[in-house]
LOKOL-406233 format. One record per residue (C-alpha): y, z, x; residue in one letter. Coordinates in Angstrom, 1 decimal. Layout:
LOKOL-406233
R,y,z,x,residu
R,Y,Z,X,A
...
//
This chain:
LOKOL-406233
R,y,z,x,residu
R,0.0,0.0,0.0,M
R,3.0,-1.3,2.0,T
R,5.5,-0.8,-0.8,N
R,4.9,2.3,-2.9,P
R,7.6,1.4,-5.3,K
R,6.3,-2.0,-6.3,L
R,2.7,-0.9,-6.2,N
R,3.4,1.9,-8.6,R
R,5.1,-0.4,-11.0,R
R,2.2,-2.8,-10.7,G
R,-0.3,0.0,-11.3,F
R,1.5,1.1,-14.4,L
R,1.6,-2.4,-15.8,T
R,-2.1,-3.0,-15.1,R
R,-2.9,0.4,-16.6,T
R,-1.0,-0.6,-19.8,A
R,-2.8,-4.0,-20.0,L
R,-6.2,-2.4,-19.2,G
R,-5.6,0.1,-22.0,G
R,-5.0,-2.7,-24.4,G
R,-8.2,-4.4,-23.4,A
R,-10.1,-1.2,-23.7,A
R,-8.7,-0.6,-27.1,A
R,-10.2,-3.9,-28.3,A
R,-13.6,-3.0,-27.1,G
R,-14.1,0.6,-28.0,T
R,-12.6,3.4,-30.0,L
R,-13.1,6.1,-27.4,A
R,-10.9,4.7,-24.6,A
R,-7.6,4.8,-26.4,P
R,-8.0,8.5,-27.2,A
R,-8.7,9.2,-23.5,V
R,-5.6,7.2,-22.4,L
R,-3.4,8.9,-25.0,A
R,-4.3,12.3,-23.5,Q
R,-3.6,11.3,-19.9,S
R,-0.2,12.4,-18.8,P
R,2.2,10.3,-16.7,M
R,2.5,12.3,-13.5,V
R,6.0,12.5,-11.9,V
R,5.9,13.5,-8.2,K
R,9.0,15.6,-7.5,M
R,9.8,17.3,-4.2,Q
R,12.5,19.9,-3.8,T
R,14.4,21.0,-0.7,S
R,13.3,24.6,-1.2,W
R,10.4,26.8,0.1,P
R,7.8,27.7,-2.5,S
R,9.0,31.4,-2.3,S
R,12.6,30.6,-3.1,N
R,14.1,31.3,-6.6,I
R,15.4,27.7,-6.6,W
R,11.8,26.5,-6.5,Q
R,11.2,28.6,-9.6,E
R,14.3,27.0,-11.2,M
R,12.9,23.6,-10.5,A
R,9.6,24.7,-12.1,Q
R,11.7,25.7,-15.2,D
R,12.7,22.1,-15.4,Y
R,9.2,20.8,-15.0,A
R,7.9,23.2,-17.7,D
R,10.5,22.0,-20.2,R
R,9.8,18.4,-19.5,V
R,6.1,18.8,-20.1,E
R,6.7,20.8,-23.3,A
R,9.3,18.4,-24.7,M
R,7.0,15.4,-24.0,S
R,4.0,17.0,-25.7,G
R,2.2,16.8,-22.4,G
R,2.8,13.0,-21.9,R
R,4.8,13.8,-18.8,L
R,3.7,16.2,-16.1,K
R,5.8,17.0,-13.1,I
R,3.9,17.5,-9.8,D
R,6.4,19.9,-8.2,L
R,6.2,20.0,-4.5,L
R,8.2,22.4,-2.1,P
R,10.2,21.3,0.9,A
R,8.2,19.6,3.6,G
R,5.3,18.6,1.3,A
R,6.1,14.9,1.7,V
R,9.4,14.8,3.7,V
R,11.8,17.3,5.3,A
R,14.3,19.1,3.0,P
R,17.3,16.8,4.0,F
R,15.2,13.6,3.5,Q
R,14.5,13.6,-0.2,V
R,17.3,11.1,-1.0,L
R,15.6,8.4,1.0,D
R,12.2,9.4,-0.2,A
R,13.2,8.9,-3.8,V
R,14.9,5.6,-3.1,S
R,12.0,4.3,-1.0,D
R,9.4,5.3,-3.7,G
R,7.6,7.9,-1.7,L
R,8.3,10.3,-4.4,I
R,9.5,9.7,-8.0,D
R,12.2,12.5,-8.1,A
R,13.8,15.2,-6.1,S
R,15.6,18.6,-6.7,H
R,18.2,19.3,-4.1,S
R,21.9,19.3,-3.5,V
R,24.2,16.4,-2.5,S
R,25.6,18.2,0.5,A
R,22.2,17.7,2.2,Y
R,22.9,14.0,2.7,W
R,26.5,14.4,3.7,Y
R,25.6,12.9,7.1,G
R,24.8,9.6,5.4,K
R,28.1,9.5,3.5,N
R,30.9,12.1,3.4,R
R,31.6,11.3,-0.2,A
R,28.3,13.0,-1.1,A
R,30.0,16.3,-0.6,S
R,32.5,15.6,-3.3,L
R,29.8,16.2,-5.9,F
R,29.2,19.8,-4.8,G
R,31.0,21.0,-1.8,T
R,34.3,19.3,-2.0,G
R,37.9,20.6,-2.2,P
R,38.5,23.3,-4.9,V
R,41.6,22.3,-7.0,F
R,41.1,25.2,-9.4,G
R,38.1,24.1,-11.4,G
R,35.1,26.4,-11.9,S
R,31.6,25.2,-11.3,P
R,31.2,24.7,-15.1,E
R,34.5,22.8,-15.1,N
R,33.3,20.4,-12.4,M
R,29.9,19.9,-14.1,L
R,32.0,18.9,-17.1,G
R,33.8,16.4,-14.9,W
R,30.5,14.8,-13.9,F
R,29.4,14.2,-17.5,Y
R,32.8,13.7,-19.3,Q
R,35.4,13.0,-16.7,G
R,33.9,9.9,-14.9,G
R,31.8,11.7,-12.3,G
R,28.5,10.1,-13.2,K
R,30.0,6.7,-13.0,E
R,31.5,7.4,-9.6,L
R,28.2,8.9,-8.4,F
R,26.4,5.7,-9.5,D
R,29.0,3.6,-7.7,E
R,28.5,5.6,-4.5,L
R,24.7,5.7,-4.5,T
R,23.8,2.4,-6.2,Q
R,26.6,0.0,-5.2,Q
R,28.1,1.4,-2.0,N
R,24.9,2.6,-0.4,M
R,22.4,0.3,-2.1,G
R,20.0,3.1,-3.1,L
R,17.4,2.8,-5.8,D
R,18.2,6.1,-7.5,I
R,19.6,7.4,-10.8,D
R,21.2,10.8,-10.3,G
R,22.2,13.8,-12.5,Y
R,23.5,17.3,-12.0,F
R,22.5,20.6,-13.6,G
R,23.1,24.3,-13.2,F
R,26.7,25.1,-12.3,P
R,26.1,27.5,-9.4,M
R,28.1,30.6,-8.9,Y
R,30.7,30.2,-6.1,A
R,28.9,30.7,-2.8,Q
R,29.7,33.8,-0.8,P
R,31.5,33.5,2.5,L
R,28.2,34.8,3.9,G
R,26.6,37.2,6.3,W
R,28.1,38.6,9.5,F
R,27.0,41.2,12.1,T
R,30.4,42.7,12.1,N
R,33.2,43.0,9.5,P
R,35.6,40.0,9.3,V
R,38.9,41.0,7.6,E
R,41.2,38.2,8.7,G
R,41.2,34.6,10.0,V
R,41.3,35.9,13.6,D
R,37.9,37.5,13.1,S
R,36.3,34.1,12.5,L
R,37.5,32.4,15.6,Q
R,34.7,31.1,17.8,G
R,31.9,32.3,15.6,L
R,28.8,30.1,15.4,K
R,28.3,29.6,11.7,Y
R,25.8,27.9,9.5,R
R,26.8,25.9,6.4,T
R,26.4,22.3,5.1,V
R,28.4,19.3,3.9,G
R,32.2,19.2,4.0,L
R,32.1,23.0,4.2,A
R,31.1,22.4,7.9,A
R,34.4,20.5,8.4,D
R,36.3,23.2,6.6,L
R,35.0,26.0,8.7,M
R,35.5,24.1,11.9,Q
R,39.1,23.6,10.9,E
R,39.3,27.4,10.6,M
R,38.1,27.8,14.2,G
R,34.4,28.3,13.8,M
R,31.6,26.4,15.5,S
R,29.2,25.0,12.8,V
R,25.5,24.2,12.7,A
R,24.0,22.5,9.6,Q
R,20.5,23.9,9.0,L
R,18.0,24.1,6.1,P
R,17.6,27.5,4.6,G
R,14.3,28.1,6.2,G
R,15.7,27.8,9.7,E
R,18.6,30.3,9.3,I
R,16.9,33.6,10.2,V
R,15.1,32.2,13.3,P
R,18.4,30.8,14.4,A
R,20.1,34.2,14.0,M
R,17.3,35.9,15.9,E
R,17.6,33.4,18.8,R
R,21.4,33.6,18.9,G
R,21.9,30.0,17.9,V
R,24.3,31.2,15.2,I
R,26.3,34.4,14.8,D
R,26.9,34.2,11.0,A
R,25.8,32.1,8.0,F
R,25.9,31.4,4.4,E
R,23.2,29.9,2.2,F
R,24.0,30.4,-1.5,N
R,23.3,33.6,-3.5,N
R,21.9,37.2,-3.2,P
R,18.4,36.2,-4.4,S
R,17.8,33.3,-2.1,S
R,19.5,35.1,0.8,D
R,17.3,38.1,0.3,R
R,14.2,35.9,-0.1,D
R,14.4,34.6,3.4,F
R,15.4,37.9,5.0,G
R,19.2,37.6,5.5,A
R,19.4,41.4,5.2,Q
R,17.2,41.8,8.3,D
R,19.6,40.0,10.6,V
R,23.0,40.9,9.3,A
R,24.4,43.8,7.2,K
R,28.0,42.7,6.2,D
R,27.9,40.4,3.2,Y
R,31.1,38.8,2.0,Y
R,31.4,37.5,-1.5,L
R,34.0,34.9,-2.7,A
R,34.9,31.8,-0.8,S
R,36.4,28.3,-1.4,Y
R,34.0,26.5,0.9,H
R,31.4,25.8,-1.8,Q
R,32.8,26.9,-5.1,A
R,31.7,24.2,-7.5,S
R,28.2,23.1,-6.6,E
R,25.3,22.1,-8.9,A
R,21.7,21.0,-8.4,F
R,21.1,17.3,-7.8,E
R,18.3,15.7,-9.8,F
R,17.5,12.3,-8.4,L
R,15.0,9.8,-9.9,F
R,13.7,6.5,-8.7,S
R,15.4,3.8,-10.8,R
R,12.3,1.7,-10.5,T
R,10.1,4.5,-11.8,F
R,12.5,5.3,-14.6,M
R,12.5,1.6,-15.8,E
R,8.8,1.7,-16.2,D
R,8.9,4.6,-18.6,L
R,9.1,4.5,-22.4,D
R,12.7,5.2,-23.7,D
R,11.8,8.6,-25.1,D
R,10.1,9.8,-21.9,L
R,13.1,8.6,-19.8,R
R,15.4,10.5,-22.2,A
R,13.3,13.6,-21.8,I
R,13.6,13.5,-18.0,L
R,17.4,13.0,-18.2,V
R,18.2,15.5,-21.0,Y
R,15.7,18.0,-19.5,G
R,18.3,18.5,-16.8,V
R,20.7,19.8,-19.4,E
R,18.1,22.1,-20.8,A
R,17.1,23.5,-17.4,A
R,20.8,23.9,-16.6,S
R,21.2,26.5,-19.3,T
R,18.0,28.3,-18.4,A
R,18.9,28.3,-14.7,N
R,22.3,29.8,-15.4,K
R,20.8,32.6,-17.4,A
R,18.2,33.3,-14.8,K
R,20.7,33.3,-12.0,A
R,23.0,35.8,-13.9,A
R,20.1,38.2,-14.2,D
R,18.4,37.8,-10.8,R
R,21.5,37.4,-8.6,Y
R,23.2,40.5,-9.9,S
R,20.0,42.6,-9.7,A
R,19.2,41.4,-6.2,D
R,22.8,42.2,-5.1,L
R,22.2,45.8,-6.3,Q
R,19.0,45.9,-4.3,T
R,20.7,44.6,-1.2,L
R,23.3,47.4,-1.5,M
R,21.1,50.3,-2.6,N
R,17.8,49.6,-0.8,E
R,18.5,47.3,2.1,D
R,21.6,49.0,3.6,G
R,23.9,46.0,3.1,V
R,27.6,46.5,2.9,T
R,29.1,44.1,0.3,V
R,32.7,43.1,0.7,H
R,35.1,40.8,-1.1,R
R,36.5,38.1,1.2,T
R,40.2,38.9,2.1,S
R,43.0,37.0,0.4,D
R,44.1,36.0,4.0,E
R,40.9,34.1,4.6,I
R,40.9,32.6,1.1,L
R,44.4,31.3,1.6,A
R,43.5,29.9,5.0,A
R,40.6,28.0,3.4,Q
R,43.0,26.3,1.0,L
R,45.3,25.4,3.8,D
R,42.3,24.0,5.7,A
R,41.3,21.9,2.6,W
R,44.8,20.4,2.6,D
R,44.2,19.2,6.2,V
R,40.8,17.8,5.4,L
R,42.0,16.1,2.2,I
R,44.6,14.1,4.1,E
R,41.9,12.8,6.4,D
R,39.3,12.2,3.6,L
R,41.7,10.1,1.5,E
R,41.8,7.5,4.2,Q
R,38.6,6.3,2.5,D
R,39.4,4.4,-0.7,P
R,36.3,5.6,-2.6,F
R,36.9,9.2,-1.6,I
R,40.5,9.0,-2.7,K
R,39.5,7.5,-6.0,K
R,37.0,10.3,-6.6,T
R,39.4,13.1,-5.6,L
R,42.1,11.6,-7.8,D
R,39.6,11.7,-10.7,S
R,38.7,15.3,-10.0,Q
R,42.4,16.4,-9.7,R
R,43.3,14.7,-13.0,A
R,40.4,16.4,-14.7,W
R,41.1,19.9,-13.3,V
R,44.8,19.7,-13.9,E
R,44.2,19.1,-17.6,R
R,41.0,21.0,-18.3,V
R,41.6,24.1,-16.1,S
R,45.1,24.4,-17.6,Y
R,43.5,25.0,-21.0,Y
R,40.7,27.2,-19.6,E
R,43.0,29.4,-17.6,L
R,45.7,29.7,-20.3,M
R,43.1,30.5,-22.9,N
R,40.9,33.0,-20.9,A
R,41.6,36.7,-21.4,P
R,41.7,38.9,-18.3,D
R,38.0,39.8,-18.0,Y
R,38.7,42.0,-15.0,Q
R,41.1,44.1,-17.2,L
R,38.3,44.6,-19.8,A
R,35.7,45.4,-17.2,Y
R,37.9,48.0,-15.6,N
R,38.6,49.5,-19.0,H
R,34.9,50.1,-19.8,Y
R,33.7,50.7,-16.2,F
R,36.6,52.5,-14.5,P
R,36.6,52.9,-10.7,D
R,33.5,50.7,-10.3,K
R,35.1,47.4,-9.3,L
R,37.0,48.0,-6.1,K
R,38.8,44.8,-4.9,L
//
């Protein structure tokens, strides 16, 4: 099989024709064929022990249930077929049918990838920016980037508006920008450029390589994503100062990629289930994250000896200044400028409504839980 993509399509066609022939000759064969699920091979970028692999399984379970068993996702962890950062090419080349990852992982192929998860923060929340993808022109721009500009055989969607990622883990407190100078720091995507602009030396590593890199002194500090994932891979064993709140990755979502060739071979209803299943899993993932992330943060503090801080306003302001510098450079690329213009227009309008309409939740929290939130 020299071309998995074409061979799979041919196989599906021959199976359908064979099923018709069998139907003409016997009554038993169609019943067997009707019970055989279409298997979708999906690889993630996460280890099997990570909560994100569990979230991907939530998607797989919903797809199978909604399809009445006609679709079954063979969910594979990082490295099962290709490395964590290689799922984009694997889907496009037909090695796998789908992937569950984040767009920042293929930032090295095209910087515009980061705009769909780790780009500048204009004031829109993760939910706001997921809304931009589906209602503000983001999906069309993503298709233009991947299908037209890069010539990839993929159809991409986004789900689960992630909580803003923490500034991360440090072996000593970092109160101001001066504390960051010269630190060797792990992040991914445009966040790497942002942190370098702020004076850090950056390494882009998959999650599974972070703790070993800390132990060998390859990096001094790092971020991955959230209290649950961070605790899963042992962040608390190599650092004890954990800083929440940051603008480096404040509006990311999971990236669900599908082979366009594979999708074209499916019946319309099965294709719709794969696509709209992303939305169903998005809601489930958000609820699970709210529960698990908050509980694991308490465990980190109460059992693992971690000191949790809120990132200083000085560092947050410096991040916005650094984004200003990066934006000026990024907008030399016409496609990136078009995408950033689209995001700015969406945030200016939608966030105005959201921010004007939102009550002060911190005021209410402090009213009912006095002296607990110390910012």
